[in-house]
C-alpha positions in Angstrom: 3.6 -5.0 225.7 4.3 -4.5 222.2 4.6 -0.9 220.8 3.1 0.2 217.4 5.9 2.0 215.1 3.8 1.6 212.1 0.9 4.2 210.7 -2.3 2.4 210.4 -1.8 3.9 206.7 1.2 1.6 205.8 -1.0 -1.0 206.6 -4.4 -0.4 205.0 -3.7 1.8 201.7 -3.1 -0.3 198.7 -0.1 0.3 197.1 0.0 0.9 193.1 0.7 -2.2 191.2 2.5 -1.7 188.1 0.7 -2.9 184.8 4.1 -3.6 183.1 5.6 -7.2 182.5 9.0 -6.1 184.3 8.5 -8.2 187.6 11.9 -8.9 189.3 12.4 -12.7 188.5 10.8 -15.3 186.2 7.4 -15.8 186.2 6.1 -16.0 189.4 9.3 -16.4 190.9 10.6 -14.9 194.4 14.2 -14.1 194.1 16.6 -14.7 197.1 13.7 -15.8 198.8 16.1 -17.2 201.7 18.4 -13.8 201.9 21.4 -15.9 200.8 22.8 -13.3 198.8 25.0 -11.5 199.0 26.8 -14.8 200.3 29.3 -15.4 203.4 28.1 -12.9 205.7 28.6 -13.9 209.6 27.3 -12.5 212.2 24.3 -9.8 212.6 23.3 -6.2 211.1 24.8 -6.4 208.0 23.3 -3.2 206.1 23.5 -4.0 202.4 22.2 -2.4 199.2 23.0 -5.3 197.0 20.4 -7.6 198.0 19.2 -9.5 195.0 15.6 -9.0 194.0 14.8 -7.1 197.2 13.6 -3.6 197.9 13.1 -1.6 201.1 10.8 1.3 201.9 13.5 2.6 204.4 14.7 6.1 203.0 18.1 5.0 203.1 17.6 2.1 201.2 19.3 -0.6 203.0 18.1 -4.0 204.1 19.7 -5.7 207.2 20.9 -9.4 207.1 22.1 -11.6 209.6 24.4 -14.5 209.0 25.5 -17.5 211.4 27.1 -16.8 214.5 25.2 -13.9 215.7 24.9 -12.7 218.9 23.4 -8.9 219.1 21.2 -6.8 221.9 19.0 -7.3 223.4 19.7 -11.2 223.3 21.9 -13.3 224.7 21.5 -16.0 222.2 22.5 -16.8 218.6 19.4 -17.3 216.1 20.0 -19.9 214.0 18.2 -19.5 210.2 15.3 -21.2 209.4 16.9 -22.4 206.5 20.3 -21.9 204.8 23.0 -19.5 206.3 21.1 -16.1 206.4 18.0 -14.3 207.1 16.9 -10.6 207.0 15.4 -8.3 209.9 12.6 -6.1 208.6 13.0 -3.6 211.3 16.5 -2.4 210.0 17.7 0.9 210.4 14.0 2.0 211.0 10.4 0.7 210.5 10.4 -0.6 207.1 8.8 -2.9 204.5 10.6 -5.2 202.2 8.8 -6.3 198.6 9.4 -7.9 195.3 7.5 -7.3 192.2 6.4 -10.7 190.7 5.3 -11.8 187.1 2.0 -13.3 187.3 -0.8 -14.3 185.2 -4.0 -13.0 185.6 -6.5 -15.5 187.2 -3.7 -18.0 188.3 -3.5 -18.8 192.6 -0.5 -17.3 194.1 0.4 -19.4 197.2 3.2 -17.7 199.7 4.8 -18.9 202.6 7.3 -17.6 205.3 9.2 -17.6 208.6 9.3 -15.4 211.2 10.8 -14.8 214.5 10.7 -12.0 217.0 14.2 -10.6 218.2 13.0 -9.4 221.4 14.7 -11.2 224.6 11.2 -11.7 226.5 9.1 -14.6 225.6 5.8 -12.5 226.6 6.6 -9.8 224.0 6.4 -10.6 220.5 7.2 -9.0 216.8 4.2 -8.4 214.7 4.1 -8.0 210.9 1.8 -8.5 207.9 2.1 -10.1 204.2 0.4 -7.5 201.7 0.2 -9.0 198.2 -1.5 -6.5 195.2 -1.8 -4.1 197.6 -4.4 -6.5 199.7 -3.3 -7.2 203.5 -3.6 -11.3 203.5 -4.8 -13.4 206.5 -2.2 -16.3 206.9 -4.1 -19.6 206.4 -5.7 -20.9 210.0 -6.1 -17.3 211.4 -8.6 -14.9 211.9 -6.2 -12.2 212.1 -3.7 -10.6 209.5 -1.1 -10.0 212.3 1.8 -12.5 212.1 3.2 -12.5 215.8 6.1 -14.5 217.1 8.6 -14.3 220.4 12.0 -15.2 220.1 11.4 -18.9 221.2 11.5 -20.3 217.4 10.7 -19.6 213.7 6.8 -19.5 213.2 5.7 -20.8 209.7 2.6 -18.9 207.9 1.2 -19.4 204.4 -1.6 -18.3 202.5 -3.5 -17.7 198.9 -3.8 -14.6 196.7 -6.2 -14.9 193.1 -4.5 -12.7 190.9 -7.0 -10.4 189.3 -8.1 -9.5 185.8 -5.1 -7.6 184.1 -2.7 -8.0 186.7 0.9 -9.2 185.0 2.9 -8.0 187.8 2.3 -8.5 191.4 3.8 -6.6 194.2 4.4 -9.0 197.4 5.2 -7.1 200.7 6.4 -8.0 204.2 5.4 -5.0 206.7 6.6 -4.4 210.1 3.6 -3.7 212.3 5.4 -3.6 215.6 8.4 -4.1 217.9 8.3 -6.3 221.2 11.3 -3.9 222.1 9.5 -0.6 221.2 12.5 0.1 219.1 11.7 0.9 215.3 15.3 -0.3 214.6 14.9 -4.0 215.9 12.5 -6.7 215.4 11.3 -9.0 212.9 13.1 -11.6 211.6 12.6 -13.1 208.3 13.5 -16.2 206.3 12.6 -19.1 203.9 10.1 -16.7 201.6 8.6 -18.6 199.1 6.0 -17.7 196.3 4.6 -20.5 193.8 1.4 -20.3 191.3 -0.9 -22.6 190.0 -2.8 -21.7 186.7 -5.2 -23.8 184.5 -5.8 -23.8 180.9 -8.7 -21.5 181.5 -6.7 -18.5 182.4 -4.4 -19.0 179.4 -4.1 -15.6 177.4 -6.8 -14.9 174.7 -6.1 -12.3 171.9 -8.1 -9.0 171.7 -11.2 -8.5 170.1 -11.4 -7.9 166.1 -10.5 -4.5 165.2 -13.0 -2.9 162.7 -13.7 0.7 161.8 -15.6 2.2 159.0 -14.5 6.1 157.6 -16.0 7.8 155.0 -15.4 11.3 153.6 -15.0 13.3 150.2 -11.7 12.5 148.6 -8.4 14.7 148.9 -9.8 15.2 152.7 -8.5 14.0 155.8 -10.8 11.5 157.9 -10.3 9.9 161.3 -11.7 7.6 163.8 -10.3 5.3 166.7 -10.2 1.5 166.8 -11.5 0.1 170.3 -10.5 -3.7 170.7 -11.2 -4.9 174.0 -8.5 -7.6 175.9 -9.9 -10.7 177.9 -7.3 -10.3 180.5 -8.1 -6.4 180.5 -4.4 -5.7 179.0 -3.2 -2.7 177.0 -4.0 -3.2 173.2 -1.6 -1.8 170.5 -2.3 -1.8 166.8 -0.5 -1.7 163.7 -1.6 -1.8 160.1 -0.7 -3.5 156.6 0.3 -1.9 153.3 -2.2 0.5 152.2 -3.7 0.5 148.7 -2.1 3.2 146.0 -3.6 6.9 146.2 -4.4 6.1 149.7 -2.6 8.2 152.6 -3.7 6.1 155.8 -2.1 6.1 159.8 -3.0 3.8 162.6 -1.4 4.8 165.7 -0.3 1.8 168.7 -3.6 3.8 170.6 -5.6 3.0 167.6 -6.1 6.1 166.4 -6.6 6.4 162.5 -6.2 9.0 160.0 -6.9 9.0 156.4 -6.5 10.9 153.2 -7.8 9.4 149.3 -6.9 10.2 146.2 -9.9 9.0 144.3 -13.6 7.9 145.0 -13.1 4.3 145.8 -14.0 1.6 148.9 -10.8 0.7 150.3 -9.9 -2.0 153.0 -7.0 -1.8 155.1 -5.7 -4.6 157.0 -4.9 -4.0 160.7 -4.1 -6.1 164.1 -4.9 -5.5 167.7 -2.3 -7.4 169.8 -1.6 -7.5 173.8 1.3 -7.5 175.5 1.9 -11.5 175.6 1.9 -11.1 171.7 -1.5 -12.7 171.0 -3.1 -10.8 168.4 -6.2 -10.4 166.4 -7.1 -9.4 162.6 -9.5 -7.3 161.2 -9.9 -4.0 159.0 -10.4 -0.6 158.5 -12.8 0.2 155.7 -12.5 3.7 154.1 -15.3 4.9 151.9 -14.1 8.2 149.6 -16.3 10.0 147.5 -16.5 13.4 145.4 -18.1 16.1 146.9 -21.4 17.4 145.0 -20.8 20.4 142.9 -24.0 22.8 141.9 -25.4 22.5 138.4 -24.1 25.5 135.9 -26.2 28.5 135.9 -28.0 27.8 138.5 -28.6 30.5 141.3 -28.7 30.1 145.0 -31.7 29.3 146.2 -33.4 32.4 148.2 -36.4 34.0 150.0 -39.1 34.6 147.4 -40.5 38.2 147.1 -43.7 39.3 146.2 -43.8 41.9 143.2 -45.2 45.4 143.9 -48.9 46.0 143.2 -49.2 48.1 140.1 -50.4 51.7 140.6 -54.3 52.6 140.0 -55.0 55.5 137.4 -58.3 56.0 138.6 -59.9 59.1 140.4 -61.5 58.3 143.5 -65.2 58.1 143.3 -65.4 58.0 139.7 -65.6 55.0 137.2 -64.3 54.7 133.9 -66.5 55.1 131.1 -67.1 52.4 128.9 -69.6 50.6 126.5 -72.7 50.0 128.2 -71.5 52.3 131.1 -73.4 55.1 132.9 -71.6 57.7 134.4 -72.1 59.4 137.7 -75.0 61.7 138.0 -73.7 65.2 138.9 -74.8 66.6 142.1 -76.3 63.2 143.3 -73.8 61.2 145.1 -74.5 57.7 144.6 -77.6 58.3 142.1 -77.7 57.3 138.2 -78.3 59.5 135.1 -76.9 59.8 131.8 -74.1 62.7 131.4 -74.5 64.8 128.2 -71.7 66.1 126.4 -72.1 70.0 126.0 -71.7 71.1 122.6 
């Protein structure tokens, strides 16, 4: 019975994929897919750090290579390479994953193939591995399971296809050890003849970002700012640059699209800008800057404030007495509210 050696998270958790275009080979090219370098190796179990293109998850960084004339326990026979003179073993010094980062074009189809063989001496026990591309476990063509399982009777051949998603210019291709028929973490899963190719069409050719455009306004001799926000059709990162500004205008356009400006006179300025993706496709636009004088209050004007009602004038009347005047009658003495004439005494 095969003994599982790898934690499920190793198989099911997507691995991060770099968005940079720094794959190990040319565009959609696998480096040393037959493990023929370093060349001239004979026998088995060569632990190397200098295998071109390949990286391992093993903590010691060692990749195990086998050459011709090999004969290693628990086998009592020689394993011939599938192609060439050499092949690799996934379970080198421990349960491990081998991988390469491949430069790819978003929207293209990546076709993969490989040869796999078990190391175990029992035909009924099989070594099991999987292929993971862009963090997604692959199911080989003609299978319902992603498991690639073989005994020591010969090399099995497997293939499949993967569509590169939007914005993914570098794709990680991984070959993951699942289990060994021997139950030992340092035995199992022989790998050879790894091949990668990509098919693209005119429909997925790189297109430039959307046209950059921004309007800023503010008073002269004051700093104003904003941000450009072009989008790339393939989801790539966009960088910005600006042409020469006009006289008496200070303007800075950062690679991330941040714009700051300061105008020395009131006028409408237009600054040419470019938005480019990492493949060199660019679109041209502009930043429009409207500078004006801040309005000043007129001379002698007082600031507006709350209206205050003037105080009422004090009355000089005595309570209950009406002032005399022409055609007016005084109050009758001793008769509140009565009328009568008041005669002056001599």
